[in-house]
N, CA, C and O atoms as a Tinker XYZ file with bonds, in Angstrom:
   516  protein
     1  N     75.027000   86.929000  148.223000    73     2
     2  CA    75.328000   85.718000  148.991000    64     1     3
     3  C     76.482000   84.974000  148.318000    63     2     4     5
     4  O     76.577000   84.920000  147.092000    81     3
     5  N     77.336000   84.415000  149.134000    73     3     6
     6  CA    78.459000   83.675000  148.577000    64     5     7
     7  C     78.041000   82.266000  148.194000    63     6     8     9
     8  O     76.999000   81.766000  148.616000    81     7
     9  N     78.872000   81.650000  147.394000    73     7    10
    10  CA    78.616000   80.280000  146.979000    64     9    11
    11  C     78.883000   79.334000  148.149000    63    10    12    13
    12  O     79.849000   79.500000  148.893000    81    11
    13  N     78.016000   78.350000  148.293000    73    11    14
    14  CA    78.155000   77.344000  149.337000    64    13    15
    15  C     78.296000   75.980000  148.660000    63    14    16    17
    16  O     77.566000   75.671000  147.720000    81    15
    17  N     79.229000   75.177000  149.138000    73    15    18
    18  CA    79.365000   73.801000  148.633000    64    17    19
    19  C     78.955000   72.857000  149.758000    63    18    20    21
    20  O     79.583000   72.798000  150.815000    81    19
    21  N     77.884000   72.128000  149.491000    73    19    22
    22  CA    77.323000   71.178000  150.458000    64    21    23
    23  C     77.777000   69.775000  150.066000    63    22    24    25
    24  O     77.715000   69.404000  148.894000    81    23
    25  N     78.232000   69.000000  151.044000    73    23    26
    26  CA    78.595000   67.602000  150.799000    64    25    27
    27  C     77.594000   66.700000  151.499000    63    26    28    29
    28  O     77.258000   66.908000  152.666000    81    27
    29  N     77.118000   65.688000  150.767000    73    27    30
    30  CA    76.212000   64.698000  151.342000    64    29    31
    31  C     76.814000   63.322000  151.131000    63    30    32    33
    32  O     77.019000   62.912000  149.989000    81    31
    33  N     77.106000   62.587000  152.223000    73    31    34
    34  CA    77.606000   61.224000  152.072000    64    33    35
    35  C     76.555000   60.392000  151.348000    63    34    36    37
    36  O     75.382000   60.396000  151.724000    81    35
    37  N     76.983000   59.676000  150.303000    73    35    38
    38  CA    76.015000   59.020000  149.429000    64    37    39
    39  C     76.358000   57.553000  149.207000    63    38    40    41
    40  O     77.516000   57.144000  149.277000    81    39
    41  N     75.312000   56.776000  148.938000    73    39    42
    42  CA    75.495000   55.362000  148.610000    64    41    43
    43  C     75.604000   55.214000  147.096000    63    42    44    45
    44  O     75.038000   56.008000  146.344000    81    43
    45  N     76.333000   54.196000  146.658000    73    43    46
    46  CA    76.403000   53.874000  145.239000    64    45    47
    47  C     76.929000   55.022000  144.405000    63    46    48    49
    48  O     78.020000   55.536000  144.651000    81    47
    49  N     76.140000   55.421000  143.408000    73    47    50
    50  CA    76.561000   56.452000  142.472000    64    49    51
    51  C     76.346000   57.870000  142.982000    63    50    52    53
    52  O     76.914000   58.814000  142.433000    81    51
    53  N     75.535000   58.036000  144.023000    73    51    54
    54  CA    75.281000   59.370000  144.540000    64    53    55
    55  C     74.471000   60.213000  143.572000    63    54    56    57
    56  O     73.705000   59.682000  142.768000    81    55
    57  N     74.641000   61.526000  143.647000    73    55    58
    58  CA    73.882000   62.436000  142.800000    64    57    59
    59  C     72.592000   62.870000  143.473000    63    58    60    61
    60  O     72.195000   62.305000  144.492000    81    59
    61  N     71.934000   63.880000  142.898000    73    59    62
    62  CA    70.718000   64.432000  143.508000    64    61    63
    63  C     69.603000   63.403000  143.650000    63    62    64    65
    64  O     68.782000   63.493000  144.564000    81    63
    65  N     69.573000   62.423000  142.747000    73    63    66
    66  CA    68.509000   61.416000  142.815000    64    65    67
    67  C     68.936000   60.176000  143.588000    63    66    68    69
    68  O     68.229000   59.169000  143.593000    81    67
    69  N     70.089000   60.249000  144.238000    73    67    70
    70  CA    70.614000   59.112000  144.990000    64    69    71
    71  C     70.116000   59.077000  146.422000    63    70    72    73
    72  O     69.242000   59.846000  146.822000    81    71
    73  N     70.702000   58.159000  147.184000    73    71    74
    74  CA    70.330000   57.958000  148.574000    64    73    75
    75  C     71.498000   58.343000  149.471000    63    74    76    77
    76  O     72.657000   58.056000  149.170000    81    75
    77  N     71.168000   58.998000  150.580000    73    75    78
    78  CA    72.187000   59.398000  151.543000    64    77    79
    79  C     72.689000   58.175000  152.305000    63    78    80    81
    80  O     71.904000   57.295000  152.659000    81    79
    81  N     73.978000   58.120000  152.552000    73    79    82
    82  CA    74.557000   57.036000  153.350000    64    81    83
    83  C     74.307000   57.331000  154.827000    63    82    84    85
    84  O     74.298000   58.490000  155.244000    81    83
    85  N     74.107000   56.290000  155.603000    73    83    86
    86  CA    73.817000   56.473000  157.021000    64    85    87
    87  C     74.989000   56.997000  157.811000    63    86    88    89
    88  O     74.799000   57.773000  158.748000    81    87
    89  N     76.185000   56.600000  157.466000    73    87    90
    90  CA    77.359000   57.052000  158.207000    64    89    91
    91  C     78.376000   57.631000  157.255000    63    90    92    93
    92  O     78.793000   56.966000  156.307000    81    91
    93  N     78.774000   58.851000  157.496000    73    91    94
    94  CA    79.558000   59.590000  156.512000    64    93    95
    95  C     80.889000   58.921000  156.178000    63    94    96    97
    96  O     81.291000   58.914000  155.015000    81    95
    97  N     81.576000   58.366000  157.161000    73    95    98
    98  CA    82.930000   57.863000  156.934000    64    97    99
    99  C     82.995000   56.649000  156.045000    63    98   100   101
   100  O     84.038000   56.366000  155.455000    81    99
   101  N     81.892000   55.921000  155.937000    73    99   102
   102  CA    81.888000   54.682000  155.170000    64   101   103
   103  C     81.080000   54.797000  153.881000    63   102   104   105
   104  O     80.735000   53.779000  153.280000    81   103
   105  N     80.774000   56.010000  153.451000    73   103   106
   106  CA    79.987000   56.178000  152.232000    64   105   107
   107  C     80.836000   55.840000  151.002000    63   106   108   109
   108  O     82.065000   55.829000  151.065000    81   107
   109  N     80.162000   55.567000  149.895000    73   107   110
   110  CA    80.858000   55.265000  148.635000    64   109   111
   111  C     81.413000   56.541000  148.008000    63   110   112   113
   112  O     82.577000   56.601000  147.613000    81   111
   113  N     80.564000   57.551000  147.925000    73   111   114
   114  CA    80.947000   58.835000  147.332000    64   113   115
   115  C     80.310000   59.958000  148.149000    63   114   116   117
   116  O     79.395000   59.732000  148.941000    81   115
   117  N     80.810000   61.156000  147.939000    73   115   118
   118  CA    80.150000   62.353000  148.460000    64   117   119
   119  C     79.515000   63.061000  147.276000    63   118   120   121
   120  O     80.173000   63.300000  146.263000    81   119
   121  N     78.228000   63.398000  147.404000    73   119   122
   122  CA    77.583000   64.241000  146.410000    64   121   123
   123  C     77.851000   65.681000  146.829000    63   122   124   125
   124  O     77.469000   66.096000  147.923000    81   123
   125  N     78.509000   66.440000  145.957000    73   123   126
   126  CA    78.809000   67.842000  146.234000    64   125   127
   127  C     77.819000   68.710000  145.470000    63   126   128   129
   128  O     77.659000   68.562000  144.258000    81   127
   129  N     77.161000   69.609000  146.178000    73   127   130
   130  CA    76.151000   70.478000  145.581000    64   129   131
   131  C     76.560000   71.923000  145.801000    63   130   132   133
   132  O     76.649000   72.389000  146.937000    81   131
   133  N     76.808000   72.628000  144.705000    73   131   134
   134  CA    77.142000   74.050000  144.781000    64   133   135
   135  C     75.853000   74.860000  144.709000    63   134   136   137
   136  O     75.031000   74.663000  143.813000    81   135
   137  N     75.687000   75.778000  145.668000    73   135   138
   138  CA    74.475000   76.579000  145.752000    64   137   139
   139  C     74.874000   78.050000  145.806000    63   138   140   141
   140  O     75.747000   78.444000  146.579000    81   139
   141  N     74.227000   78.844000  144.981000    73   139   142
   142  CA    74.436000   80.293000  145.016000    64   141   143
   143  C     73.082000   80.970000  144.969000    63   142   144   145
   144  O     72.253000   80.671000  144.109000    81   143
   145  N     72.863000   81.885000  145.902000    73   143   146
   146  CA    71.597000   82.617000  145.989000    64   145   147
   147  C     70.387000   81.682000  146.002000    63   146   148   149
   148  O     69.370000   81.961000  145.368000    81   147
   149  N     70.509000   80.574000  146.729000    73   147   150
   150  CA    69.390000   79.651000  146.882000    64   149   151
   151  C     69.141000   78.738000  145.703000    63   150   152   153
   152  O     68.168000   77.984000  145.703000    81   151
   153  N     69.998000   78.789000  144.699000    73   151   154
   154  CA    69.827000   77.952000  143.509000    64   153   155
   155  C     71.006000   76.995000  143.369000    63   154   156   157
   156  O     72.154000   77.366000  143.613000    81   155
   157  N     70.708000   75.764000  142.973000    73   155   158
   158  CA    71.764000   74.788000  142.712000    64   157   159
   159  C     72.440000   75.144000  141.395000    63   158   160   161
   160  O     71.786000   75.216000  140.355000    81   159
   161  N     73.755000   75.368000  141.444000    73   159   162
   162  CA    74.490000   75.738000  140.234000    64   161   163
   163  C     75.270000   74.577000  139.655000    63   162   164   165
   164  O     75.512000   74.533000  138.449000    81   163
   165  N     75.671000   73.628000  140.507000    73   163   166
   166  CA    76.426000   72.487000  139.998000    64   165   167
   167  C     76.332000   71.331000  140.973000    63   166   168   169
   168  O     76.263000   71.526000  142.187000    81   167
   169  N     76.331000   70.112000  140.421000    73   167   170
   170  CA    76.361000   68.895000  141.234000    64   169   171
   171  C     77.531000   68.053000  140.734000    63   170   172   173
   172  O     77.649000   67.791000  139.538000    81   171
   173  N     78.390000   67.634000  141.656000    73   171   174
   174  CA    79.519000   66.793000  141.278000    64   173   175
   175  C     79.675000   65.673000  142.298000    63   174   176   177
   176  O     79.079000   65.707000  143.375000    81   175
   177  N     80.483000   64.686000  141.942000    73   175   178
   178  CA    80.707000   63.541000  142.818000    64   177   179
   179  C     82.171000   63.479000  143.213000    63   178   180   181
   180  O     83.058000   63.782000  142.415000    81   179
   181  N     82.410000   63.086000  144.446000    73   179   182
   182  CA    83.758000   62.964000  144.972000    64   181   183
   183  C     83.895000   61.587000  145.603000    63   182   184   185
   184  O     83.206000   61.268000  146.572000    81   183
   185  N     84.790000   60.772000  145.049000    73   183   186
   186  CA    85.007000   59.432000  145.601000    64   185   187
   187  C     85.542000   59.535000  147.018000    63   186   188   189
   188  O     86.433000   60.338000  147.295000    81   187
   189  N     84.997000   58.720000  147.916000    73   187   190
   190  CA    85.520000   58.672000  149.272000    64   189   191
   191  C     86.850000   57.924000  149.246000    63   190   192   193
   192  O     87.039000   57.015000  148.438000    81   191
   193  N     87.759000   58.303000  150.121000    73   191   194
   194  CA    89.041000   57.614000  150.204000    64   193   195
   195  C     88.921000   56.461000  151.187000    63   194   196   197
   196  O     87.982000   56.405000  151.980000    81   195
   197  N     89.875000   55.544000  151.131000    73   195   198
   198  CA    89.858000   54.363000  151.997000    64   197   199
   199  C     89.758000   54.782000  153.460000    63   198   200   201
   200  O     90.466000   55.679000  153.919000    81   199
   201  N     88.867000   54.114000  154.174000    73   199   202
   202  CA    88.613000   54.441000  155.574000    64   201   203
   203  C     89.302000   53.383000  156.427000    63   202   204   205
   204  O     88.692000   52.384000  156.807000    81   203
   205  N     90.557000   53.609000  156.719000    73   203   206
   206  CA    91.304000   52.639000  157.520000    64   205   207
   207  C     90.994000   52.833000  158.997000    63   206   208   209
   208  O     90.487000   53.879000  159.401000    81   207
   209  N     91.298000   51.833000  159.788000    73   207   210
   210  CA    91.040000   51.903000  161.231000    64   209   211
   211  C     91.660000   53.172000  161.813000    63   210   212   213
   212  O     92.850000   53.431000  161.633000    81   211
   213  N     90.848000   53.950000  162.505000    73   211   214
   214  CA    91.347000   55.177000  163.105000    64   213   215
   215  C     91.524000   56.304000  162.106000    63   214   216   217
   216  O     92.026000   57.375000  162.446000    81   215
   217  N     91.106000   56.057000  160.869000    73   215   218
   218  CA    91.326000   57.059000  159.830000    64   217   219
   219  C     90.130000   57.939000  159.563000    63   218   220   221
   220  O     89.922000   58.374000  158.431000    81   219
   221  N     89.339000   58.210000  160.587000    73   219   222
   222  CA    88.123000   58.996000  160.369000    64   221   223
   223  C     88.419000   60.454000  160.069000    63   222   224   225
   224  O     87.503000   61.226000  159.784000    81   223
   225  N     89.697000   60.843000  160.130000    73   223   226
   226  CA    90.045000   62.204000  159.741000    64   225   227
   227  C     90.295000   62.313000  158.240000    63   226   228   229
   228  O     90.392000   63.418000  157.705000    81   227
   229  N     90.399000   61.170000  157.559000    73   227   230
   230  CA    90.643000   61.178000  156.112000    64   229   231
   231  C     89.555000   61.945000  155.361000    63   230   232   233
   232  O     89.888000   62.800000  154.541000    81   231
   233  N     88.256000   61.675000  155.607000    73   231   234
   234  CA    87.222000   62.435000  154.899000    64   233   235
   235  C     87.236000   63.924000  155.252000    63   234   236   237
   236  O     86.863000   64.757000  154.426000    81   235
   237  N     87.658000   64.261000  156.460000    73   235   238
   238  CA    87.740000   65.672000  156.854000    64   237   239
   239  C     88.692000   66.404000  155.917000    63   238   240   241
   240  O     88.356000   67.455000  155.372000    81   239
   241  N     89.879000   65.840000  155.737000    73   239   242
   242  CA    90.874000   66.466000  154.871000    64   241   243
   243  C     90.420000   66.462000  153.410000    63   242   244   245
   244  O     90.626000   67.437000  152.687000    81   243
   245  N     89.801000   65.361000  152.983000    73   243   246
   246  CA    89.311000   65.249000  151.609000    64   245   247
   247  C     88.308000   66.351000  151.295000    63   246   248   249
   248  O     88.411000   67.014000  150.263000    81   247
   249  N     87.336000   66.546000  152.186000    73   247   250
   250  CA    86.306000   67.567000  151.943000    64   249   251
   251  C     86.880000   68.974000  152.071000    63   250   252   253
   252  O     86.479000   69.876000  151.335000    81   251
   253  N     87.811000   69.166000  152.994000    73   251   254
   254  CA    88.440000   70.490000  153.136000    64   253   255
   255  C     89.202000   70.852000  151.864000    63   254   256   257
   256  O     89.138000   71.991000  151.402000    81   255
   257  N     89.927000   69.879000  151.294000    73   255   258
   258  CA    90.682000   70.120000  150.058000    64   257   259
   259  C     89.759000   70.465000  148.896000    63   258   260   261
   260  O     90.160000   71.169000  147.969000    81   259
   261  N     88.530000   69.975000  148.944000    73   259   262
   262  CA    87.577000   70.199000  147.861000    64   261   263
   263  C     86.621000   71.350000  148.155000    63   262   264   265
   264  O     85.542000   71.441000  147.568000    81   263
   265  N     87.029000   72.227000  149.069000    73   263   266
   266  CA    86.338000   73.493000  149.339000    64   265   267
   267  C     84.883000   73.340000  149.784000    63   266   268   269
   268  O     84.029000   74.160000  149.445000    81   267
   269  N     84.613000   72.273000  150.550000    73   267   270
   270  CA    83.276000   72.082000  151.101000    64   269   271
   271  C     83.081000   73.037000  152.282000    63   270   272   273
   272  O     83.983000   73.215000  153.101000    81   271
   273  N     81.885000   73.655000  152.360000    73   271   274
   274  CA    81.546000   74.551000  153.466000    64   273   275
   275  C     80.619000   73.887000  154.477000    63   274   276   277
   276  O     80.667000   74.172000  155.673000    81   275
   277  N     79.766000   72.984000  153.960000    73   275   278
   278  CA    78.751000   72.365000  154.804000    64   277   279
   279  C     78.665000   70.874000  154.502000    63   278   280   281
   280  O     78.830000   70.440000  153.362000    81   279
   281  N     78.406000   70.110000  155.546000    73   279   282
   282  CA    78.249000   68.664000  155.434000    64   281   283
   283  C     76.943000   68.292000  156.113000    63   282   284   285
   284  O     76.661000   68.760000  157.216000    81   283
   285  N     76.143000   67.453000  155.464000    73   283   286
   286  CA    74.898000   66.973000  156.066000    64   285   287
   287  C     75.060000   65.499000  156.368000    63   286   288   289
   288  O     75.348000   64.711000  155.468000    81   287
   289  N     74.878000   65.110000  157.633000    73   287   290
   290  CA    75.066000   63.719000  158.037000    64   289   291
   291  C     73.856000   63.196000  158.791000    63   290   292   293
   292  O     73.076000   63.959000  159.360000    81   291
   293  N     73.721000   61.875000  158.783000    73   291   294
   294  CA    72.745000   61.203000  159.624000    64   293   295
   295  C     73.423000   60.636000  160.855000    63   294   296   297
   296  O     72.756000   60.201000  161.794000    81   295
   297  N     74.751000   60.640000  160.854000    73   295   298
   298  CA    75.517000   60.154000  161.987000    64   297   299
   299  C     76.987000   60.481000  161.799000    63   298   300   301
   300  O     77.504000   60.455000  160.682000    81   299
   301  N     77.658000   60.790000  162.912000    73   299   302
   302  CA    79.079000   61.122000  162.862000    64   301   303
   303  C     79.657000   60.953000  164.263000    63   302   304   305
   304  O     78.959000   61.160000  165.255000    81   303
   305  N     80.916000   60.580000  164.343000    73   303   306
   306  CA    81.595000   60.458000  165.628000    64   305   307
   307  C     82.154000   61.801000  166.078000    63   306   308   309
   308  O     82.271000   62.733000  165.282000    81   307
   309  N     82.496000   61.892000  167.357000    73   307   310
   310  CA    82.979000   63.161000  167.904000    64   309   311
   311  C     84.319000   63.570000  167.284000    63   310   312   313
   312  O     84.532000   64.753000  167.015000    81   311
   313  N     85.214000   62.626000  167.056000    73   311   314
   314  CA    86.534000   62.993000  166.544000    64   313   315
   315  C     86.459000   63.656000  165.171000    63   314   316   317
   316  O     87.022000   64.736000  164.992000    81   315
   317  N     85.779000   63.041000  164.189000    73   315   318
   318  CA    85.672000   63.729000  162.907000    64   317   319
   319  C     84.858000   65.020000  162.997000    63   318   320   321
   320  O     85.142000   65.975000  162.275000    81   319
   321  N     83.853000   65.062000  163.871000    73   319   322
   322  CA    83.082000   66.292000  164.027000    64   321   323
   323  C     83.997000   67.432000  164.478000    63   322   324   325
   324  O     83.918000   68.543000  163.954000    81   323
   325  N     84.856000   67.152000  165.443000    73   323   326
   326  CA    85.806000   68.168000  165.903000    64   325   327
   327  C     86.755000   68.555000  164.772000    63   326   328   329
   328  O     87.133000   69.719000  164.645000    81   327
   329  N     87.137000   67.581000  163.956000    73   327   330
   330  CA    88.001000   67.866000  162.811000    64   329   331
   331  C     87.337000   68.801000  161.821000    63   330   332   333
   332  O     87.960000   69.745000  161.335000    81   331
   333  N     86.065000   68.539000  161.518000    73   331   334
   334  CA    85.334000   69.414000  160.590000    64   333   335
   335  C     85.240000   70.831000  161.154000    63   334   336   337
   336  O     85.377000   71.808000  160.418000    81   335
   337  N     85.008000   70.935000  162.452000    73   335   338
   338  CA    84.941000   72.260000  163.073000    64   337   339
   339  C     86.282000   72.980000  162.939000    63   338   340   341
   340  O     86.323000   74.188000  162.705000    81   339
   341  N     87.369000   72.237000  163.086000    73   339   342
   342  CA    88.701000   72.848000  163.004000    64   341   343
   343  C     89.001000   73.378000  161.606000    63   342   344   345
   344  O     89.685000   74.391000  161.464000    81   343
   345  N     88.496000   72.701000  160.569000    73   343   346
   346  CA    88.780000   73.149000  159.198000    64   345   347
   347  C     87.700000   74.086000  158.656000    63   346   348   349
   348  O     87.750000   74.494000  157.496000    81   347
   349  N     86.725000   74.421000  159.503000    73   347   350
   350  CA    85.723000   75.411000  159.115000    64   349   351
   351  C     84.567000   74.869000  158.290000    63   350   352   353
   352  O     83.922000   75.623000  157.561000    81   351
   353  N     84.295000   73.564000  158.397000    73   351   354
   354  CA    83.138000   72.974000  157.707000    64   353   355
   355  C     82.011000   72.810000  158.723000    63   354   356   357
   356  O     82.174000   72.129000  159.736000    81   355
   357  N     80.866000   73.438000  158.447000    73   355   358
   358  CA    79.710000   73.324000  159.330000    64   357   359
   359  C     79.016000   71.990000  159.080000    63   358   360   361
   360  O     78.769000   71.619000  157.932000    81   359
   361  N     78.704000   71.269000  160.157000    73   359   362
   362  CA    78.068000   69.957000  160.041000    64   361   363
   363  C     76.607000   70.076000  160.473000    63   362   364   365
   364  O     76.302000   70.532000  161.575000    81   363
   365  N     75.720000   69.658000  159.582000    73   363   366
   366  CA    74.278000   69.707000  159.830000    64   365   367
   367  C     73.748000   68.288000  159.968000    63   366   368   369
   368  O     74.336000   67.331000  159.464000    81   367
   369  N     72.622000   68.179000  160.662000    73   367   370
   370  CA    72.065000   66.860000  160.970000    64   369   371
   371  C     70.722000   66.659000  160.288000    63   370   372   373
   372  O     69.840000   67.516000  160.349000    81   371
   373  N     70.584000   65.506000  159.636000    73   371   374
   374  CA    69.290000   65.074000  159.117000    64   373   375
   375  C     69.218000   63.569000  159.267000    63   374   376   377
   376  O     69.792000   62.829000  158.467000    81   375
   377  N     68.514000   63.117000  160.287000    73   375   378
   378  CA    68.375000   61.686000  160.512000    64   377   379
   379  C     67.083000   61.147000  159.951000    63   378   380   381
   380  O     66.716000   60.002000  160.218000    81   379
   381  N     66.380000   61.966000  159.167000    73   379   382
   382  CA    65.038000   61.615000  158.723000    64   381   383
   383  C     64.990000   60.910000  157.373000    63   382   384   385
   384  O     64.609000   59.742000  157.287000    81   383
   385  N     65.378000   61.624000  156.322000    73   383   386
   386  CA    65.134000   61.127000  154.977000    64   385   387
   387  C     66.420000   60.697000  154.294000    63   386   388   389
   388  O     67.459000   61.335000  154.468000    81   387
   389  N     66.361000   59.627000  153.522000    73   387   390
   390  CA    67.539000   59.185000  152.789000    64   389   391
   391  C     67.669000   59.818000  151.395000    63   390   392   393
   392  O     68.690000   59.630000  150.734000    81   391
   393  N     66.657000   60.561000  150.941000    73   391   394
   394  CA    66.717000   61.115000  149.583000    64   393   395
   395  C     67.594000   62.362000  149.561000    63   394   396   397
   396  O     67.333000   63.323000  150.285000    81   395
   397  N     68.629000   62.344000  148.736000    73   395   398
   398  CA    69.578000   63.451000  148.694000    64   397   399
   399  C     68.906000   64.756000  148.275000    63   398   400   401
   400  O     69.172000   65.802000  148.868000    81   399
   401  N     68.046000   64.712000  147.270000    73   399   402
   402  CA    67.415000   65.936000  146.783000    64   401   403
   403  C     66.602000   66.615000  147.899000    63   402   404   405
   404  O     66.647000   67.837000  148.036000    81   403
   405  N     65.869000   65.838000  148.688000    73   403   406
   406  CA    65.067000   66.402000  149.781000    64   405   407
   407  C     65.967000   67.019000  150.848000    63   406   408   409
   408  O     65.648000   68.069000  151.405000    81   407
   409  N     67.085000   66.368000  151.129000    73   407   410
   410  CA    68.026000   66.889000  152.122000    64   409   411
   411  C     68.623000   68.221000  151.642000    63   410   412   413
   412  O     68.739000   69.174000  152.414000    81   411
   413  N     68.996000   68.270000  150.362000    73   411   414
   414  CA    69.560000   69.503000  149.791000    64   413   415
   415  C     68.518000   70.621000  149.817000    63   414   416   417
   416  O     68.838000   71.758000  150.165000    81   415
   417  N     67.272000   70.305000  149.452000    73   415   418
   418  CA    66.206000   71.318000  149.477000    64   417   419
   419  C     66.036000   71.891000  150.887000    63   418   420   421
   420  O     65.892000   73.102000  151.061000    81   419
   421  N     66.054000   71.004000  151.894000    73   419   422
   422  CA    65.924000   71.466000  153.281000    64   421   423
   423  C     67.125000   72.305000  153.705000    63   422   424   425
   424  O     66.976000   73.279000  154.442000    81   423
   425  N     68.317000   71.926000  153.237000    73   423   426
   426  CA    69.523000   72.680000  153.563000    64   425   427
   427  C     69.424000   74.092000  152.991000    63   426   428   429
   428  O     69.723000   75.069000  153.678000    81   427
   429  N     69.005000   74.193000  151.735000    73   427   430
   430  CA    68.873000   75.502000  151.078000    64   429   431
   431  C     67.819000   76.351000  151.784000    63   430   432   433
   432  O     67.974000   77.565000  151.918000    81   431
   433  N     66.749000   75.702000  152.232000    73   431   434
   434  CA    65.652000   76.425000  152.890000    64   433   435
   435  C     65.967000   76.772000  154.339000    63   434   436   437
   436  O     65.175000   77.438000  155.004000    81   435
   437  N     67.124000   76.321000  154.834000    73   435   438
   438  CA    67.503000   76.632000  156.205000    64   437   439
   439  C     66.762000   75.828000  157.249000    63   438   440   441
   440  O     66.615000   76.272000  158.388000    81   439
   441  N     66.288000   74.637000  156.871000    73   439   442
   442  CA    65.488000   73.825000  157.794000    64   441   443
   443  C     66.299000   72.811000  158.593000    63   442   444   445
   444  O     65.774000   72.194000  159.521000    81   443
   445  N     67.572000   72.630000  158.245000    73   443   446
   446  CA    68.372000   71.630000  158.944000    64   445   447
   447  C     69.163000   72.265000  160.083000    63   446   448   449
   448  O     69.745000   73.336000  159.912000    81   447
   449  N     69.188000   71.613000  161.239000    73   447   450
   450  CA    69.947000   72.159000  162.371000    64   449   451
   451  C     71.423000   71.792000  162.282000    63   450   452   453
   452  O     71.796000   70.749000  161.745000    81   451
   453  N     72.251000   72.682000  162.824000    73   451   454
   454  CA    73.652000   72.327000  163.012000    64   453   455
   455  C     73.670000   71.192000  164.033000    63   454   456   457
   456  O     72.939000   71.233000  165.023000    81   455
   457  N     74.501000   70.184000  163.795000    73   455   458
   458  CA    74.518000   69.026000  164.687000    64   457   459
   459  C     74.956000   69.443000  166.079000    63   458   460   461
   460  O     75.844000   70.278000  166.249000    81   459
   461  N     74.315000   68.846000  167.063000    73   459   462
   462  CA    74.617000   69.107000  168.462000    64   461   463
   463  C     75.502000   67.976000  168.986000    63   462   464   465
   464  O     75.421000   66.846000  168.506000    81   463
   465  N     76.336000   68.282000  169.962000    73   463   466
   466  CA    77.216000   67.248000  170.519000    64   465   467
   467  C     76.429000   66.042000  171.036000    63   466   468   469
   468  O     76.955000   64.929000  171.056000    81   467
   469  N     75.177000   66.248000  171.452000    73   467   470
   470  CA    74.373000   65.145000  171.979000    64   469   471
   471  C     73.910000   64.187000  170.880000    63   470   472   473
   472  O     73.434000   63.092000  171.177000    81   471
   473  N     74.046000   64.594000  169.601000    73   471   474
   474  CA    73.609000   63.747000  168.489000    64   473   475
   475  C     74.755000   62.923000  167.907000    63   474   476   477
   476  O     74.573000   62.201000  166.926000    81   475
   477  N     75.927000   63.034000  168.511000    73   475   478
   478  CA    77.107000   62.351000  167.991000    64   477   479
   479  C     77.035000   60.860000  168.315000    63   478   480   481
   480  O     76.574000   60.460000  169.384000    81   479
   481  N     77.502000   60.048000  167.366000    73   479   482
   482  CA    77.557000   58.600000  167.577000    64   481   483
   483  C     78.659000   58.279000  168.566000    63   482   484   485
   484  O     79.717000   58.908000  168.557000    81   483
   485  N     78.409000   57.303000  169.415000    73   483   486
   486  CA    79.453000   56.839000  170.334000    64   485   487
   487  C     80.498000   56.055000  169.570000    63   486   488   489
   488  O     80.155000   55.281000  168.677000    81   487
   489  N     81.760000   56.237000  169.899000    73   487   490
   490  CA    82.824000   55.530000  169.188000    64   489   491
   491  C     83.234000   54.256000  169.857000    63   490   492   493
   492  O     84.158000   53.588000  169.393000    81   491
   493  N     82.561000   53.884000  170.966000    73   491   494
   494  CA    83.021000   52.756000  171.770000    64   493   495
   495  C     82.772000   51.392000  171.185000    63   494   496   497
   496  O     83.723000   50.695000  170.832000    81   495
   497  N     81.514000   50.983000  171.068000    73   495   498
   498  CA    81.197000   49.592000  170.793000    64   497   499
   499  C     81.211000   49.211000  169.322000    63   498   500   501
   500  O     81.029000   48.035000  169.004000    81   499
   501  N     81.421000   50.157000  168.411000    73   499   502
   502  CA    81.402000   49.801000  167.002000    64   501   503
   503  C     82.545000   50.475000  166.279000    63   502   504   505
   504  O     83.197000   51.369000  166.820000    81   503
   505  N     82.786000   50.045000  165.059000    73   503   506
   506  CA    83.972000   50.523000  164.318000    64   505   507
   507  C     83.635000   51.634000  163.358000    63   506   508   509
   508  O     84.318000   51.794000  162.347000    81   507
   509  N     82.603000   52.411000  163.639000    73   507   510
   510  CA    82.204000   53.449000  162.699000    64   509   511
   511  C     82.777000   54.805000  163.081000    63   510   512   513
   512  O     82.101000   55.822000  162.923000    81   511
   513  N     84.002000   54.843000  163.578000    73   511   514
   514  CA    84.647000   56.033000  164.073000    64   513   515
   515  C     84.800000   57.136000  163.148000    63   514   516
   516  O     85.343000   58.178000  163.514000    81   515
C-alpha cells in the first residue's frame, strides 16, 4: 500500500489530540497525518494561509503543494470542493466528532464516506466560501 497523507482542518494547535475545525477554509492549522499500511507514521502541522474574500482556493493549492491525498471536512463549499477534485485530493465527510484522533482512526478503517455534492455548504448567505 502506498503512503497516504490525510489533512484535517484543526483549531488552535491541532495535532492528534486536537479538535477538528468546523469549516476547513477558516481553520487555524491543518493537522497532516501520514499513514502507511494502516499505521500512522508521522504527524505534522501546516499553518493555514490567509483566507481573503473569494480566496477559498488558497487552501486547495496549499494542501496540493504539501502532497496531501485526502482531506476530512465537516463542511466545505462547492468551489473549493471542485478545486480539490481537480488537484486529485479526495474529500471525505465527517460531521459527527470533533476529535482529530477519532476522525483519523475512522479514515484509516475506511469508515468515512467521500463527500457527496448534496453535503456541500451553500455559498450564498454566509462568507464561509
